[in-house]
Biopython code that builds the backbone (N, CA, C, O; Angstrom):
import numpy as np
from Bio.PDB.StructureBuilder import StructureBuilder

atoms = [
    (1, "MET", "N", (-10.218, -2.254, -13.869)),
    (1, "MET", "CA", (-10.396, -3.356, -12.933)),
    (1, "MET", "C", (-11.325, -4.144, -12.882)),
    (1, "MET", "O", (-11.348, -4.937, -11.941)),
    (2, "ARG", "N", (-12.485, -4.170, -13.985)),
    (2, "ARG", "CA", (-13.349, -5.317, -14.765)),
    (2, "ARG", "C", (-12.945, -6.771, -14.374)),
    (2, "ARG", "O", (-12.108, -7.530, -14.864)),
    (3, "GLY", "N", (-13.864, -6.923, -13.267)),
    (3, "GLY", "CA", (-14.098, -8.643, -12.748)),
    (3, "GLY", "C", (-13.513, -8.443, -11.271)),
    (3, "GLY", "O", (-13.611, -9.414, -10.519)),
    (4, "PHE", "N", (-12.835, -7.124, -10.721)),
    (4, "PHE", "CA", (-12.054, -7.092, -9.348)),
    (4, "PHE", "C", (-12.598, -6.353, -8.809)),
    (4, "PHE", "O", (-12.908, -6.518, -7.629)),
    (5, "ASP", "N", (-12.893, -5.306, -9.480)),
    (5, "ASP", "CA", (-14.167, -3.971, -8.657)),
    (5, "ASP", "C", (-14.880, -4.895, -7.898)),
    (5, "ASP", "O", (-14.913, -6.106, -8.119)),
    (6, "ASP", "N", (-15.652, -4.094, -6.683)),
    (6, "ASP", "CA", (-16.878, -4.798, -5.948)),
    (6, "ASP", "C", (-17.433, -3.756, -5.384)),
    (6, "ASP", "O", (-16.640, -3.309, -4.556)),
    (7, "PRO", "N", (-18.524, -3.069, -5.425)),
    (7, "PRO", "CA", (-18.857, -2.130, -4.872)),
    (7, "PRO", "C", (-19.053, -1.855, -3.413)),
    (7, "PRO", "O", (-19.173, -0.794, -2.801)),
    (8, "ASP", "N", (-19.053, -3.202, -2.996)),
    (8, "ASP", "CA", (-19.327, -3.562, -1.468)),
    (8, "ASP", "C", (-17.651, -3.687, -0.921)),
    (8, "ASP", "O", (-17.566, -4.056, 0.250)),
    (9, "ALA", "N", (-16.562, -3.471, -1.502)),
    (9, "ALA", "CA", (-14.687, -3.421, -0.688)),
    (9, "ALA", "C", (-15.023, -2.647, -0.561)),
    (9, "ALA", "O", (-15.775, -1.910, -1.199)),
    (10, "VAL", "N", (-14.338, -2.593, 0.694)),
    (10, "VAL", "CA", (-13.798, -1.553, 1.648)),
    (10, "VAL", "C", (-12.416, -0.637, 0.978)),
    (10, "VAL", "O", (-12.209, 0.569, 0.849)),
    (11, "MET", "N", (-11.773, -1.638, 0.704)),
    (11, "MET", "CA", (-10.119, -1.200, -0.061)),
    (11, "MET", "C", (-9.444, -2.262, -0.938)),
    (11, "MET", "O", (-9.112, -3.391, -0.575)),
    (12, "THR", "N", (-9.284, -1.672, -2.248)),
    (12, "THR", "CA", (-8.968, -2.303, -2.925)),
    (12, "THR", "C", (-7.546, -2.239, -3.219)),
    (12, "THR", "O", (-7.193, -1.067, -3.085)),
    (13, "GLY", "N", (-6.529, -3.017, -3.578)),
    (13, "GLY", "CA", (-5.102, -3.481, -3.381)),
    (13, "GLY", "C", (-4.383, -3.836, -4.765)),
    (13, "GLY", "O", (-4.933, -4.837, -5.224)),
    (14, "ILE", "N", (-3.561, -3.476, -5.434)),
    (14, "ILE", "CA", (-2.808, -4.146, -6.466)),
    (14, "ILE", "C", (-2.040, -4.705, -6.145)),
    (14, "ILE", "O", (-1.662, -4.365, -5.024)),
    (15, "GLU", "N", (-1.449, -5.599, -6.622)),
    (15, "GLU", "CA", (-0.638, -6.748, -6.337)),
    (15, "GLU", "C", (0.746, -6.363, -7.588)),
    (15, "GLU", "O", (0.345, -5.593, -8.462)),
    (16, "THR", "N", (1.625, -6.618, -7.682)),
    (16, "THR", "CA", (2.737, -6.982, -8.632)),
    (16, "THR", "C", (3.479, -8.535, -8.238)),
    (16, "THR", "O", (3.397, -9.331, -7.303)),
    (17, "ARG", "N", (4.065, -8.462, -9.239)),
    (17, "ARG", "CA", (4.577, -10.011, -9.544)),
    (17, "ARG", "C", (6.087, -10.021, -9.094)),
    (17, "ARG", "O", (6.603, -11.120, -8.892)),
    (18, "SER", "N", (6.808, -8.912, -8.928)),
    (18, "SER", "CA", (8.291, -8.766, -8.372)),
    (18, "SER", "C", (8.377, -7.439, -7.845)),
    (18, "SER", "O", (7.766, -6.417, -8.158)),
    (19, "SER", "N", (9.624, -7.749, -6.623)),
    (19, "SER", "CA", (10.435, -6.867, -6.381)),
    (19, "SER", "C", (10.686, -5.326, -7.497)),
    (19, "SER", "O", (10.905, -5.434, -8.704)),
    (20, "SER", "N", (10.613, -4.297, -6.937)),
    (20, "SER", "CA", (10.697, -3.115, -7.518)),
    (20, "SER", "C", (12.500, -2.633, -7.861)),
    (20, "SER", "O", (13.337, -2.961, -7.021)),
    (21, "PRO", "N", (12.733, -2.228, -8.525)),
    (21, "PRO", "CA", (14.269, -2.051, -8.654)),
    (21, "PRO", "C", (14.105, -0.542, -7.940)),
    (21, "PRO", "O", (15.000, -0.056, -7.249)),
    (22, "VAL", "N", (12.897, 0.090, -8.196)),
    (22, "VAL", "CA", (13.146, 1.774, -7.827)),
    (22, "VAL", "C", (12.181, 1.693, -6.756)),
    (22, "VAL", "O", (11.534, 0.672, -6.525)),
    (23, "ARG", "N", (12.044, 3.188, -5.846)),
    (23, "ARG", "CA", (10.915, 2.791, -4.720)),
    (23, "ARG", "C", (10.096, 4.192, -4.945)),
    (23, "ARG", "O", (10.467, 5.343, -5.175)),
    (24, "ILE", "N", (8.742, 3.542, -4.766)),
    (24, "ILE", "CA", (7.523, 5.028, -5.112)),
    (24, "ILE", "C", (8.028, 5.751, -3.714)),
    (24, "ILE", "O", (8.168, 5.160, -2.643)),
    (25, "LEU", "N", (8.265, 7.123, -3.946)),
    (25, "LEU", "CA", (8.078, 8.113, -2.505)),
    (25, "LEU", "C", (6.925, 8.217, -1.626)),
    (25, "LEU", "O", (5.866, 8.505, -2.184)),
    (26, "ARG", "N", (6.914, 8.090, -0.706)),
    (26, "ARG", "CA", (6.129, 8.338, 0.270)),
    (26, "ARG", "C", (6.132, 9.259, 1.094)),
    (26, "ARG", "O", (7.242, 9.470, 1.583)),
    (27, "ASN", "N", (5.005, 10.145, 1.579)),
    (27, "ASN", "CA", (5.342, 11.114, 2.752)),
    (27, "ASN", "C", (5.219, 10.580, 4.305)),
    (27, "ASN", "O", (5.202, 9.357, 4.449)),
    (28, "ASP", "N", (5.161, 11.123, 5.071)),
    (28, "ASP", "CA", (5.300, 10.688, 6.082)),
    (28, "ASP", "C", (3.593, 9.870, 6.942)),
    (28, "ASP", "O", (3.586, 9.176, 7.958)),
    (29, "ASP", "N", (2.425, 10.262, 6.135)),
    (29, "ASP", "CA", (1.790, 9.309, 6.344)),
    (29, "ASP", "C", (1.431, 8.095, 5.692)),
    (29, "ASP", "O", (0.519, 7.347, 6.045)),
    (30, "ARG", "N", (2.389, 7.896, 4.476)),
    (30, "ARG", "CA", (2.837, 6.834, 3.753)),
    (30, "ARG", "C", (2.061, 6.949, 1.990)),
    (30, "ARG", "O", (1.935, 6.069, 1.139)),
    (31, "GLN", "N", (1.688, 8.319, 1.970)),
    (31, "GLN", "CA", (1.058, 8.565, 0.678)),
    (31, "GLN", "C", (1.792, 9.399, -0.257)),
    (31, "GLN", "O", (2.530, 10.365, -0.061)),
    (32, "CYS", "N", (1.316, 8.641, -1.620)),
    (32, "CYS", "CA", (2.570, 9.022, -2.503)),
    (32, "CYS", "C", (1.831, 10.309, -2.645)),
    (32, "CYS", "O", (1.055, 10.786, -1.817)),
    (33, "ASP", "N", (2.294, 10.994, -4.217)),
    (33, "ASP", "CA", (1.883, 12.528, -4.239)),
    (33, "ASP", "C", (0.514, 12.514, -4.764)),
    (33, "ASP", "O", (-0.237, 13.480, -4.896)),
    (34, "ILE", "N", (0.315, 11.389, -5.019)),
    (34, "ILE", "CA", (-1.620, 11.322, -5.292)),
    (34, "ILE", "C", (-2.081, 10.939, -3.928)),
    (34, "ILE", "O", (-1.681, 10.082, -3.140)),
    (35, "PRO", "N", (-2.929, 11.719, -3.881)),
    (35, "PRO", "CA", (-3.826, 11.474, -2.331)),
    (35, "PRO", "C", (-4.429, 10.355, -2.538)),
    (35, "PRO", "O", (-4.736, 10.021, -3.682)),
    (36, "GLY", "N", (-4.721, 9.531, -1.381)),
    (36, "GLY", "CA", (-5.575, 8.640, -1.219)),
    (36, "GLY", "C", (-4.940, 7.019, -1.704)),
    (36, "GLY", "O", (-5.520, 5.946, -1.538)),
    (37, "ILE", "N", (-3.492, 7.259, -2.384)),
    (37, "ILE", "CA", (-2.676, 5.976, -2.689)),
    (37, "ILE", "C", (-1.643, 5.919, -2.183)),
    (37, "ILE", "O", (-0.805, 6.804, -2.356)),
    (38, "TYR", "N", (-1.423, 4.829, -1.402)),
    (38, "TYR", "CA", (-0.485, 4.406, -0.246)),
    (38, "TYR", "C", (0.708, 3.235, -0.746)),
    (38, "TYR", "O", (0.640, 2.159, -0.151)),
    (39, "PRO", "N", (1.596, 3.354, -1.610)),
    (39, "PRO", "CA", (2.576, 2.154, -2.296)),
    (39, "PRO", "C", (2.963, 1.855, -0.950)),
    (39, "PRO", "O", (3.231, 2.627, -0.029)),
    (40, "MET", "N", (2.945, 0.489, -0.993)),
    (40, "MET", "CA", (3.237, -0.233, -0.138)),
    (40, "MET", "C", (3.836, -1.721, -0.706)),
    (40, "MET", "O", (3.489, -2.289, -1.742)),
    (41, "GLY", "N", (5.130, -2.311, 0.577)),
    (41, "GLY", "CA", (5.398, -3.474, -0.089)),
    (41, "GLY", "C", (6.333, -3.913, -1.076)),
    (41, "GLY", "O", (6.964, -2.916, -1.429)),
    (42, "GLU", "N", (6.737, -4.959, -1.710)),
    (42, "GLU", "CA", (7.731, -4.965, -2.401)),
    (42, "GLU", "C", (7.686, -4.598, -3.496)),
    (42, "GLU", "O", (8.810, -4.214, -3.820)),
    (43, "GLY", "N", (6.835, -4.472, -4.456)),
    (43, "GLY", "CA", (6.128, -3.585, -5.552)),
    (43, "GLY", "C", (6.580, -1.956, -5.888)),
    (43, "GLY", "O", (6.858, -1.281, -6.879)),
    (44, "ALA", "N", (6.471, -1.784, -4.445)),
    (44, "ALA", "CA", (6.454, -0.310, -4.427)),
    (44, "ALA", "C", (8.101, 0.030, -4.141)),
    (44, "ALA", "O", (8.555, 1.137, -4.428)),
    (45, "GLY", "N", (9.024, -1.144, -3.489)),
    (45, "GLY", "CA", (9.912, -0.826, -3.167)),
    (45, "GLY", "C", (10.216, -0.720, -1.574)),
    (45, "GLY", "O", (11.331, -0.413, -1.152)),
    (46, "TYR", "N", (9.481, -0.911, -1.016)),
    (46, "TYR", "CA", (9.519, -0.997, 0.430)),
    (46, "TYR", "C", (9.647, -1.966, 1.582)),
    (46, "TYR", "O", (9.721, -1.734, 2.788)),
    (47, "ALA", "N", (9.660, -3.536, 0.670)),
    (47, "ALA", "CA", (9.953, -4.688, 1.426)),
    (47, "ALA", "C", (10.995, -5.511, 0.109)),
    (47, "ALA", "O", (11.283, -5.167, -1.038)),
    (48, "GLY", "N", (11.379, -6.836, 1.021)),
    (48, "GLY", "CA", (12.593, -7.434, 0.390)),
    (48, "GLY", "C", (11.985, -8.999, 0.307)),
    (48, "GLY", "O", (12.452, -10.002, -0.232)),
    (49, "GLY", "N", (10.752, -8.786, 1.067)),
    (49, "GLY", "CA", (10.218, -10.585, 0.813)),
    (49, "GLY", "C", (8.799, -10.454, 1.614)),
    (49, "GLY", "O", (8.456, -9.522, 2.341)),
    (50, "ILE", "N", (8.028, -11.697, 1.274)),
    (50, "ILE", "CA", (7.081, -12.068, 2.024)),
    (50, "ILE", "C", (6.686, -11.563, 3.277)),
    (50, "ILE", "O", (5.467, -11.401, 3.346)),
    (51, "MET", "N", (7.257, -11.289, 4.194)),
    (51, "MET", "CA", (6.920, -10.868, 5.357)),
    (51, "MET", "C", (7.393, -9.757, 5.795)),
    (51, "MET", "O", (7.161, -9.437, 6.961)),
    (52, "SER", "N", (8.215, -8.869, 4.889)),
    (52, "SER", "CA", (8.148, -7.517, 5.196)),
    (52, "SER", "C", (7.317, -6.983, 4.396)),
    (52, "SER", "O", (6.726, -6.060, 4.957)),
    (53, "ALA", "N", (7.031, -7.124, 3.443)),
    (53, "ALA", "CA", (5.701, -6.807, 2.669)),
    (53, "ALA", "C", (4.241, -7.274, 3.443)),
    (53, "ALA", "O", (3.263, -6.575, 3.178)),
    (54, "ALA", "N", (4.128, -7.952, 4.001)),
    (54, "ALA", "CA", (3.132, -7.871, 4.971)),
    (54, "ALA", "C", (3.143, -6.847, 6.208)),
    (54, "ALA", "O", (2.215, -6.105, 6.532)),
    (55, "ILE", "N", (4.741, -7.003, 6.996)),
    (55, "ILE", "CA", (4.386, -5.923, 8.145)),
    (55, "ILE", "C", (4.475, -4.646, 7.193)),
    (55, "ILE", "O", (3.442, -3.993, 7.346)),
    (56, "ASP", "N", (5.296, -4.073, 6.302)),
    (56, "ASP", "CA", (4.772, -2.624, 5.737)),
    (56, "ASP", "C", (3.551, -2.453, 5.482)),
    (56, "ASP", "O", (3.080, -1.346, 5.743)),
    (57, "GLY", "N", (2.693, -3.480, 4.905)),
    (57, "GLY", "CA", (0.836, -3.414, 4.598)),
    (57, "GLY", "C", (0.481, -3.193, 5.934)),
    (57, "GLY", "O", (-0.177, -2.183, 6.181)),
    (58, "LEU", "N", (0.833, -4.040, 6.946)),
    (58, "LEU", "CA", (0.030, -4.122, 8.168)),
    (58, "LEU", "C", (0.355, -2.593, 9.155)),
    (58, "LEU", "O", (-0.403, -2.090, 9.984)),
    (59, "LYS", "N", (1.834, -2.072, 8.694)),
    (59, "LYS", "CA", (1.742, -0.627, 9.234)),
    (59, "LYS", "C", (1.122, 0.300, 8.760)),
    (59, "LYS", "O", (0.849, 1.267, 9.471)),
    (60, "THR", "N", (0.720, 0.241, 7.370)),
    (60, "THR", "CA", (0.373, 1.513, 6.835)),
    (60, "THR", "C", (-1.201, 1.479, 6.843)),
    (60, "THR", "O", (-1.806, 2.551, 6.831)),
    (61, "ALA", "N", (-1.991, 0.100, 6.866)),
    (61, "ALA", "CA", (-2.810, -0.312, 7.490)),
    (61, "ALA", "C", (-3.548, 0.343, 8.625)),
    (61, "ALA", "O", (-4.652, 0.888, 8.608)),
    (62, "MET", "N", (-2.557, 0.144, 9.779)),
    (62, "MET", "CA", (-2.523, 1.167, 10.760)),
    (62, "MET", "C", (-2.396, 2.571, 10.613)),
    (62, "MET", "O", (-3.299, 3.240, 11.115)),
    (63, "GLY", "N", (-1.563, 3.109, 10.092)),
    (63, "GLY", "CA", (-1.353, 4.358, 9.899)),
    (63, "GLY", "C", (-2.964, 5.062, 9.286)),
    (63, "GLY", "O", (-3.483, 6.093, 9.714)),
    (64, "ILE", "N", (-3.388, 4.364, 8.440)),
    (64, "ILE", "CA", (-4.457, 5.147, 7.671)),
    (64, "ILE", "C", (-5.518, 5.089, 8.909)),
    (64, "ILE", "O", (-6.266, 6.004, 9.251)),
    (65, "SER", "N", (-5.417, 3.954, 9.427)),
    (65, "SER", "CA", (-6.816, 3.591, 10.434)),
    (65, "SER", "C", (-6.509, 4.767, 11.455)),
    (65, "SER", "O", (-7.493, 5.299, 11.969)),
    (66, "SER", "N", (-5.325, 5.201, 11.783)),
    (66, "SER", "CA", (-4.980, 6.109, 12.828)),
    (66, "SER", "C", (-5.423, 7.689, 12.357)),
    (66, "SER", "O", (-5.910, 8.592, 13.038)),
    (67, "PHE", "N", (-5.170, 7.662, 11.365)),
    (67, "PHE", "CA", (-5.394, 9.396, 10.878)),
    (67, "PHE", "C", (-6.733, 9.451, 10.726)),
    (67, "PHE", "O", (-7.201, 10.572, 10.925)),
    (68, "ASN", "N", (-7.932, 8.131, 10.278)),
    (68, "ASN", "CA", (-9.044, 8.468, 10.431)),
    (68, "ASN", "C", (-9.552, 8.701, 11.833)),
    (68, "ASN", "O", (-10.534, 9.433, 11.958)),
    (69, "ASP", "N", (-8.976, 8.141, 12.941)),
    (69, "ASP", "CA", (-9.601, 8.843, 14.285)),
    (69, "ASP", "C", (-9.428, 10.036, 14.874)),
    (69, "ASP", "O", (-9.916, 10.514, 15.897)),
    (70, "LEU", "N", (-8.328, 10.631, 13.738)),
    (70, "LEU", "CA", (-8.007, 12.092, 14.259)),
    (70, "LEU", "C", (-9.411, 13.408, 14.024)),
    (70, "LEU", "O", (-9.240, 14.567, 14.402)),
]
sb = StructureBuilder()
sb.init_structure("model")
sb.init_model(0)
sb.init_chain("A")
sb.init_seg("    ")
for serial, (resi, resn, name, xyz) in enumerate(atoms, 1):
    if name == "N":
        sb.init_residue(resn, " ", resi, " ")
    sb.init_atom(name, np.array(xyz, "f"), 0.0, 1.0, " ", f" {name:<3s}", serial, name[0])
structure = sb.get_structure()
C-alpha cells in the first residue's frame, strides 16, 4: 500500500470499484475468518449502493467500537 499507508492512521480501508457478485462471509461481530478484517459495503457483497454501503460501514464501525468497550 505504498503511498497510502500512514503510521498515524487509525484505520485503513480498501475500496473496490464495483459491487461484488459474491459475499465475503462474516460472523456476528462482522469479522471474516481472518481476525481483524471486517468486510463491508458493496465490494464485500453487503450493500447495493452508496447509501447502503455507508450504512453498512457505519454499523460495522459502531460494532467494532462497542466490542472495544467490553
